[in-house]
C-alpha positions as CSV (number, residue, x, y, z in Angstrom):
1,M,6.9,-7.4,10.3
2,R,3.1,-7.1,10.7
3,L,1.2,-6.2,13.7
4,Y,-2.0,-8.3,14.5
5,S,-4.7,-7.5,17.0
6,K,-8.1,-8.9,17.6
7,K,-11.0,-6.4,16.3
8,S,-10.1,-3.4,18.2
9,I,-10.2,0.4,18.1
10,I,-7.4,2.3,16.9
11,F,-7.0,5.9,18.3
12,R,-5.5,8.5,15.7
13,S,-4.6,11.9,15.9
14,D,-3.5,13.8,12.5
15,S,-1.1,16.6,12.5
16,N,1.7,18.2,10.2
17,A,4.2,16.7,12.9
18,E,6.7,14.1,11.6
19,D,5.8,10.4,11.4
20,L,6.3,8.4,14.5
21,E,8.5,5.7,14.4
22,G,6.6,2.2,14.0
23,F,3.5,4.0,12.7
24,A,2.6,4.3,8.9
25,G,1.1,7.4,7.3
26,A,2.2,10.8,6.3
27,G,1.7,13.4,9.0
28,L,0.2,10.8,11.4
29,F,1.0,12.3,14.9
30,D,-0.2,9.4,17.0
31,S,-1.7,6.1,16.4
32,V,-2.5,3.7,19.3
33,I,-4.3,0.4,19.2
34,M,-6.3,-0.1,22.1
35,D,-5.6,-3.7,22.6
36,K,-2.3,-5.7,22.8
37,V,-0.8,-6.4,19.3
38,E,1.1,-9.6,18.2
39,K,4.2,-9.0,16.0
40,V,4.4,-11.5,13.2
41,V,7.5,-11.8,10.9
42,L,6.2,-12.2,7.3
43,D,7.9,-14.2,4.6
44,Y,7.3,-13.2,0.9
45,S,10.3,-15.0,-0.5
46,K,8.0,-17.6,-2.2
47,D,5.3,-15.0,-3.3
48,P,4.9,-14.6,-7.2
49,I,5.8,-10.9,-7.1
50,I,9.3,-12.0,-5.7
51,A,10.0,-15.3,-7.1
52,D,8.3,-15.5,-10.5
53,K,9.9,-13.5,-13.4
54,P,7.1,-14.1,-15.9
55,F,4.6,-13.0,-13.3
56,Q,6.5,-10.0,-12.5
57,T,6.9,-8.9,-16.2
58,S,3.0,-9.6,-16.8
59,L,2.1,-7.8,-13.9
60,F,4.3,-4.6,-14.3
61,S,3.2,-4.4,-18.0
62,R,-0.4,-4.4,-17.0
63,I,0.3,-1.6,-14.3
64,A,2.3,0.5,-16.9
65,K,-0.7,0.2,-19.1
66,A,-3.0,1.4,-16.4
67,G,-0.9,4.3,-15.8
68,K,-1.0,5.1,-19.6
69,I,-4.9,5.0,-19.5
70,L,-4.9,7.3,-16.7
71,E,-2.2,9.7,-18.1
72,D,-4.4,9.8,-21.1
73,L,-7.6,10.3,-19.4
74,Y,-6.3,13.2,-17.3
75,G,-3.9,14.6,-20.0
76,C,-0.6,14.5,-17.9
77,P,1.5,12.1,-15.9
78,Q,-0.1,11.0,-12.7
79,D,1.1,10.0,-9.2
80,I,-1.0,6.7,-8.7
81,E,-1.7,4.7,-5.6
82,G,-3.4,1.3,-5.9
83,V,-3.4,-2.4,-5.1
84,V,-3.2,-5.5,-6.9
85,K,-5.7,-8.2,-5.3
86,D,-5.9,-11.7,-7.0
87,G,-4.5,-10.2,-10.2
88,T,-6.9,-7.3,-10.5
89,I,-5.4,-3.9,-10.5
90,F,-7.4,-1.3,-8.4
91,V,-6.6,2.3,-8.4
92,V,-7.3,3.9,-5.2
93,Q,-5.9,7.6,-6.1
94,A,-4.4,9.4,-9.1
95,R,-3.4,13.0,-9.0
96,P,-0.9,15.1,-11.3
């Protein structure tokens, strides 16, 4: 399920409180979109990450290599967050 909205303002209040059901983010106390949202069911069943075994194997191998490069660079295993867009791996954050 994905929420769509026209370009709008999202009001957020960060806190150490528990996450609210239906809202993403660790410690996100409240998140409210100013305008009405449309809920759309997404179907990833034909996406290569789900349906193409050779693609999966290649991608996961490349992600593992990126992880090893970061581990070697920082001298210890890393908790890595990132995204793959059009086959390119982007590292957003890495920390021990």
